[in-house]
Backbone as JSON, one array per atom type, in Angstrom:
{
  "sequence": "XXXXXXXXXXXXXXXXXXXXXXXXXXXXXXXXXXXXXXXXXXXXXXXXXXXXXXXXXXXXXXXXXXXXXXXXXXXXXXXXXXXXXXXXXXXXXXXXXXXXXXXXXXXXXXXXXXXXXXXXXXXXXXXXXXXXXXXXXXXXXXXXXXXXXXXXXXXX",
  "N": [[60.31, 28.7, -69.59], [57.84, 26.56, -70.65], [56.64, 23.39, -69.49], [54.37, 22.31, -70.29], [52.39, 20.62, -72.72], [52.06, 21.92, -76.03], [50.26, 22.9, -78.97], [51.67, 23.0, -82.06], [51.48, 23.64, -85.25], [50.13, 21.17, -85.56], [51.5, 18.59, -84.39], [52.08, 17.6, -80.94], [54.12, 19.52, -78.84], [56.61, 19.49, -76.4], [57.82, 21.74, -74.15], [60.57, 24.0, -74.95], [61.27, 26.18, -77.78], [58.86, 27.16, -80.35], [60.09, 26.41, -82.73], [61.44, 24.12, -82.2], [62.15, 20.6, -82.6], [59.36, 18.46, -83.06], [57.89, 16.71, -80.34], [56.34, 13.85, -80.0], [53.45, 12.92, -78.26], [52.12, 10.04, -77.01], [48.75, 8.88, -77.39], [46.71, 8.21, -74.67], [44.01, 6.5, -73.46], [41.44, 7.99, -71.47], [41.38, 7.39, -67.97], [39.11, 5.14, -66.59], [36.88, 4.94, -63.93], [35.52, 2.6, -61.73], [33.08, 1.8, -59.35], [33.13, -0.08, -56.33], [30.53, -2.2, -55.19], [28.65, -1.86, -52.24], [27.28, -3.45, -49.37], [24.89, -1.89, -47.6], [24.31, -2.22, -44.74], [26.77, -3.14, -43.83], [28.59, -1.17, -44.35], [29.65, 0.68, -42.34], [31.47, -1.04, -41.02], [33.27, -1.61, -43.09], [34.34, 0.97, -43.44], [35.59, 1.3, -40.95], [37.59, -0.65, -41.14], [39.13, 0.45, -43.11], [38.39, 0.03, -45.72], [36.45, 1.28, -47.16], [34.47, 3.18, -49.61], [36.0, 5.53, -50.11], [38.64, 4.74, -49.94], [38.98, 2.72, -51.71], [39.23, 1.41, -55.0], [38.68, 0.87, -58.5], [40.3, 1.05, -61.39], [40.53, 1.61, -64.85], [42.38, 1.76, -67.78], [43.65, 2.07, -71.16], [45.9, 0.53, -70.9], [46.28, -0.61, -68.34], [44.66, -2.35, -65.63], [43.75, -1.42, -62.48], [43.32, -2.4, -59.21], [42.14, -1.78, -55.99], [41.58, -2.19, -52.57], [41.42, -0.52, -49.91], [44.03, -0.9, -47.45], [44.2, -3.57, -47.7], [44.14, -4.97, -50.17], [45.8, -4.85, -53.27], [46.31, -4.63, -56.73], [47.82, -4.67, -59.86], [47.11, -4.97, -63.14], [48.28, -5.81, -66.27], [46.62, -4.88, -69.19], [46.79, -6.59, -71.35], [46.99, -9.05, -70.15], [44.47, -9.82, -69.44], [42.34, -12.3, -70.0], [39.73, -13.28, -70.03], [36.48, -12.23, -69.2], [33.55, -12.14, -67.35], [30.07, -12.01, -66.27], [29.4, -13.08, -62.96], [28.12, -15.49, -60.58], [26.3, -14.37, -57.64], [28.22, -13.66, -54.76], [27.56, -14.86, -52.12], [28.78, -15.99, -49.95], [31.11, -14.66, -49.3], [32.39, -11.56, -48.36], [34.34, -8.75, -48.71], [37.83, -9.12, -48.71], [39.07, -12.0, -50.01], [40.64, -15.23, -50.47], [41.41, -18.3, -52.25], [43.83, -19.37, -51.93], [45.05, -20.27, -54.18], [45.42, -18.45, -56.11], [43.01, -17.23, -56.79], [41.1, -14.46, -56.15], [38.67, -12.81, -54.26], [37.17, -9.72, -54.25], [35.22, -7.53, -52.8], [32.37, -5.59, -51.68], [29.88, -6.27, -51.34], [27.63, -8.99, -51.91], [26.55, -8.92, -54.43], [26.45, -8.0, -57.98], [28.64, -9.19, -59.24], [31.59, -9.81, -61.13], [33.82, -11.88, -62.99], [37.23, -12.17, -63.65], [39.67, -13.55, -65.66], [43.14, -14.05, -65.58], [46.11, -14.18, -67.46], [49.4, -14.03, -68.18], [49.59, -14.64, -64.58], [48.94, -11.84, -62.42], [50.83, -9.4, -60.57], [50.4, -8.57, -57.17], [49.31, -7.37, -53.94], [48.54, -8.44, -50.66], [47.61, -6.93, -47.91], [50.17, -5.83, -47.93], [51.77, -8.07, -48.35], [53.39, -9.81, -50.9], [51.62, -11.17, -53.69], [50.32, -13.48, -56.19], [48.0, -13.17, -58.76], [45.53, -14.95, -60.31], [42.83, -15.14, -60.92], [40.23, -12.77, -60.63], [37.49, -11.93, -58.72], [35.08, -9.59, -58.65], [33.0, -7.3, -56.96], [30.81, -5.08, -58.2], [29.33, -1.79, -58.66], [28.49, -1.19, -61.26], [28.53, -3.61, -63.13], [27.94, -4.27, -65.82], [28.79, -1.99, -67.27], [31.53, -2.06, -66.69], [32.31, -4.52, -67.92], [31.67, -3.87, -70.56], [33.49, -1.79, -70.98], [35.9, -3.2, -70.83], [35.65, -4.72, -73.12], [35.72, -2.83, -75.12], [37.56, -1.54, -77.89], [39.44, 0.53, -77.51], [39.65, 0.8, -74.8]],
  "CA": [[59.95, 27.73, -70.58], [56.75, 25.73, -70.14], [56.72, 21.96, -69.74], [53.05, 21.9, -70.72], [52.33, 20.42, -74.17], [51.37, 22.93, -76.82], [50.06, 22.49, -80.35], [52.37, 23.84, -83.03], [51.3, 23.04, -86.57], [49.64, 19.79, -85.51], [51.98, 17.68, -83.35], [52.29, 18.15, -79.6], [55.51, 19.84, -78.55], [56.8, 19.7, -74.97], [58.92, 22.66, -73.87], [61.35, 24.51, -76.08], [60.62, 27.15, -78.66], [58.04, 26.56, -81.4], [60.89, 25.88, -83.82], [62.06, 22.86, -81.77], [61.61, 19.4, -83.22], [58.18, 18.02, -82.32], [57.97, 15.55, -79.45], [55.0, 13.28, -80.07], [52.94, 12.35, -77.02], [51.15, 9.01, -77.39], [47.41, 9.01, -76.83], [46.31, 7.22, -73.68], [42.6, 6.69, -73.17], [41.22, 8.44, -70.1], [41.16, 6.35, -66.98], [37.73, 4.99, -66.16], [36.79, 4.47, -62.54], [34.33, 1.82, -61.42], [32.9, 1.72, -57.9], [32.72, -1.32, -55.7], [29.21, -2.19, -54.58], [28.71, -2.11, -50.8], [26.06, -3.76, -48.63], [24.75, -0.75, -46.69], [24.45, -2.52, -43.3], [28.17, -3.43, -43.51], [29.44, -0.04, -44.71], [30.46, 1.17, -41.2], [32.57, -1.97, -40.79], [34.26, -1.37, -44.15], [35.02, 2.23, -43.11], [36.44, 1.03, -39.79], [38.73, -1.45, -41.61], [39.84, 1.17, -44.16], [38.02, -0.57, -47.0], [35.27, 1.97, -47.66], [34.55, 3.74, -50.96], [37.05, 6.56, -50.27], [39.97, 4.14, -50.01], [38.93, 1.57, -52.61], [38.98, 1.85, -56.37], [38.97, 0.02, -59.64], [40.57, 1.98, -62.49], [40.85, 0.94, -66.11], [42.73, 2.55, -68.96], [43.96, 1.15, -72.26], [47.12, -0.21, -70.61], [46.3, -1.29, -67.04], [43.55, -2.42, -64.69], [44.28, -1.29, -61.12], [42.3, -2.71, -58.21], [42.61, -1.5, -54.63], [40.59, -2.12, -51.51], [42.12, -0.07, -48.72], [45.37, -1.47, -47.33], [44.09, -5.02, -47.73], [44.35, -5.58, -51.48], [46.22, -4.03, -54.4], [46.73, -5.44, -57.86], [47.96, -3.95, -61.12], [47.01, -6.0, -64.18], [48.41, -5.34, -67.65], [45.39, -5.19, -69.93], [47.08, -7.72, -72.22], [46.88, -10.28, -69.36], [43.06, -10.14, -69.21], [41.96, -13.3, -70.99], [38.3, -13.58, -70.06], [35.74, -11.5, -68.16], [32.13, -12.46, -67.47], [29.25, -11.91, -65.06], [29.57, -14.23, -62.08], [27.05, -15.59, -59.59], [26.48, -13.61, -56.4], [29.18, -14.25, -53.83], [26.89, -14.75, -50.82], [29.63, -16.57, -48.91], [32.32, -13.88, -49.02], [32.36, -10.11, -48.56], [35.63, -8.2, -48.28], [38.94, -9.63, -49.51], [39.23, -13.42, -49.7], [41.36, -16.02, -51.47], [41.43, -19.75, -52.1], [45.27, -19.67, -51.84], [45.51, -20.8, -55.46], [45.44, -17.35, -57.06], [41.68, -16.66, -57.01], [40.82, -13.45, -55.14], [37.37, -12.15, -54.24], [37.31, -8.37, -53.72], [33.87, -6.98, -52.92], [31.74, -5.02, -50.49], [28.52, -6.77, -51.41], [27.62, -10.23, -52.68], [25.9, -8.7, -55.73], [27.18, -7.27, -59.02], [29.94, -9.84, -59.39], [32.21, -10.19, -62.41], [35.02, -12.68, -62.8], [38.24, -11.85, -64.65], [40.77, -14.52, -65.67], [44.39, -13.41, -65.96], [47.21, -15.04, -67.92], [49.98, -14.62, -66.99], [49.11, -14.06, -63.32], [49.38, -10.46, -62.15], [51.41, -9.14, -59.25], [49.56, -7.8, -56.27], [49.69, -7.43, -52.52], [47.5, -8.59, -49.66], [48.12, -6.24, -46.72], [51.61, -5.64, -48.1], [52.43, -9.33, -48.67], [53.29, -10.05, -52.35], [50.77, -12.29, -54.13], [50.08, -13.64, -57.63], [46.55, -13.21, -58.96], [45.12, -15.64, -61.55], [41.42, -14.82, -61.11], [39.65, -11.73, -59.78], [36.04, -11.81, -58.65], [34.89, -8.22, -58.2], [31.61, -6.88, -56.77], [30.79, -3.71, -58.73], [28.07, -1.06, -58.85], [28.12, -1.23, -62.67], [29.26, -4.7, -63.78], [27.76, -4.2, -67.29], [29.68, -0.94, -67.77], [32.91, -2.55, -66.6], [32.52, -5.51, -68.97], [31.66, -3.15, -71.84], [34.76, -1.05, -71.1], [36.93, -4.18, -71.14], [35.47, -5.17, -74.51], [35.95, -1.72, -76.05], [38.89, -1.65, -78.47], [40.36, 1.56, -77.01], [39.52, 0.94, -73.35]],
  "C": [[58.92, 26.76, -69.99], [57.0, 24.26, -70.44], [55.35, 21.41, -70.14], [53.05, 21.69, -72.23], [51.6, 21.57, -74.84], [51.26, 22.42, -78.25], [50.76, 23.5, -81.26], [52.3, 23.13, -84.37], [50.96, 21.56, -86.5], [50.2, 18.96, -84.38], [52.13, 18.38, -82.01], [53.77, 18.36, -79.37], [55.62, 20.1, -77.05], [58.02, 20.59, -74.79], [59.58, 23.18, -75.14], [60.57, 25.5, -76.92], [59.8, 26.44, -79.73], [58.86, 25.98, -82.55], [61.57, 24.56, -83.46], [61.4, 21.69, -82.48], [60.42, 18.9, -82.4], [58.47, 16.76, -81.5], [56.57, 14.98, -79.37], [54.64, 12.63, -78.74], [51.9, 11.31, -77.4], [49.81, 9.24, -76.7], [47.18, 7.88, -75.84], [44.86, 7.51, -73.34], [42.43, 7.15, -71.72], [40.94, 7.26, -69.19], [39.69, 6.33, -66.6], [37.75, 4.42, -64.75], [35.46, 3.76, -62.35], [34.26, 1.64, -59.91], [32.57, 0.3, -57.47], [31.31, -1.14, -55.15], [29.37, -2.55, -53.11], [27.34, -2.46, -50.26], [25.94, -2.7, -47.54], [24.87, -1.11, -45.21], [25.91, -2.76, -42.89], [29.11, -2.26, -43.78], [30.22, 0.53, -43.53], [31.65, 0.25, -40.89], [33.66, -1.79, -41.84], [35.03, -0.08, -43.89], [36.01, 2.02, -41.98], [37.71, 0.26, -40.21], [39.53, -0.76, -42.72], [39.55, 0.65, -45.55], [36.79, 0.09, -47.62], [35.49, 2.56, -49.04], [35.68, 4.76, -51.15], [38.44, 5.96, -50.42], [40.02, 2.91, -50.91], [38.62, 2.06, -54.01], [39.3, 0.74, -57.36], [39.1, 0.97, -60.82], [41.05, 1.22, -63.7], [41.24, 1.97, -67.15], [43.13, 1.58, -70.05], [45.21, 0.33, -72.02], [46.97, -1.1, -69.37], [44.93, -1.27, -66.36], [44.16, -2.38, -63.3], [43.12, -1.48, -60.13], [42.9, -2.47, -56.83], [41.42, -1.52, -53.69], [41.33, -1.83, -50.22], [43.53, -0.63, -48.65], [45.38, -2.98, -47.53], [44.43, -5.65, -49.07], [44.75, -4.53, -52.51], [46.69, -4.95, -55.5], [46.76, -4.55, -59.1], [48.08, -4.98, -62.23], [47.25, -5.37, -65.54], [47.16, -5.78, -68.44], [45.58, -6.39, -70.85], [46.98, -9.06, -71.48], [45.43, -10.68, -69.11], [42.59, -11.05, -70.34], [40.47, -13.49, -71.13], [37.64, -12.8, -68.93], [34.25, -11.72, -68.4], [31.41, -12.1, -66.17], [29.45, -13.19, -64.26], [28.39, -14.3, -61.11], [27.35, -14.75, -58.35], [27.39, -14.39, -55.46], [28.63, -14.13, -52.41], [27.76, -15.21, -49.67], [30.83, -15.71, -48.54], [32.09, -12.41, -49.33], [33.64, -9.56, -47.95], [36.72, -8.64, -49.23], [39.2, -11.06, -49.07], [40.0, -14.11, -50.81], [41.17, -17.5, -51.21], [42.86, -20.27, -52.0], [45.81, -20.34, -53.09], [45.47, -19.71, -56.53], [44.09, -16.74, -57.38], [41.37, -15.73, -55.84], [39.43, -12.87, -55.34], [37.56, -10.81, -53.55], [35.95, -7.7, -53.91], [33.4, -6.4, -51.59], [30.3, -5.45, -50.38], [28.55, -8.08, -52.18], [27.07, -10.07, -54.1], [26.81, -7.95, -56.7], [28.54, -7.87, -59.33], [30.33, -10.04, -60.86], [33.46, -10.99, -62.07], [35.95, -12.42, -63.97], [39.37, -12.87, -64.53], [42.01, -13.85, -66.24], [45.42, -14.45, -66.38], [48.21, -14.18, -68.66], [49.4, -13.98, -65.72], [49.71, -12.68, -63.09], [49.96, -10.37, -60.74], [50.44, -8.29, -58.44], [50.09, -7.88, -54.86], [48.44, -7.58, -51.68], [48.08, -8.08, -48.35], [49.64, -6.15, -46.74], [52.39, -6.9, -48.44], [52.28, -9.59, -50.17], [52.46, -11.3, -52.67], [50.78, -12.35, -55.65], [48.59, -13.86, -57.8], [46.26, -13.83, -60.32], [43.67, -15.31, -61.93], [41.05, -13.7, -60.15], [38.14, -11.85, -59.84], [35.76, -10.49, -57.95], [33.4, -7.92, -58.07], [31.48, -5.4, -57.1], [29.39, -3.12, -58.78], [27.57, -1.2, -60.29], [28.89, -2.35, -63.39], [29.12, -4.67, -65.31], [28.69, -3.15, -67.9], [31.13, -1.36, -67.75], [33.2, -3.55, -67.71], [32.53, -4.86, -70.35], [32.97, -2.4, -72.04], [35.92, -2.0, -71.4], [36.86, -4.63, -72.59], [35.76, -4.09, -75.52], [37.37, -1.76, -76.58], [39.9, -0.64, -77.91], [40.27, 1.74, -75.51], [38.35, 1.77, -73.03]]
}
């Protein structure tokens, strides 16, 4: 018996014979991945610290925004907690993972391509395994316009 969904007269059915009662599978928008922007001269340092492109990601679906930069930063934000997102000035003073100890976190590999996301209620996260609360995220992205457009899209 297969556990793969199959189409039987319209609704998706999981397992069981075709005569089984349909089990509806809710639609979840595909996860979109956005890349962090990296300053090329610093890329070897990011790789050495485990914060390079292969171990860092920003993923968005219609339910959750997940941000990870190597072992240094992880945060899972319910999409309903995202209150405001805008372009932000370049963060020339901070590259990597930084905080003001009041819930504002900068996560970037380059000072350019910054967006700022305000969260309410604060989201749970971790800084090198230590639990944190995140109120604001400043993210340095390759495609800040695409990220902001995806946040504004009704279906993610």
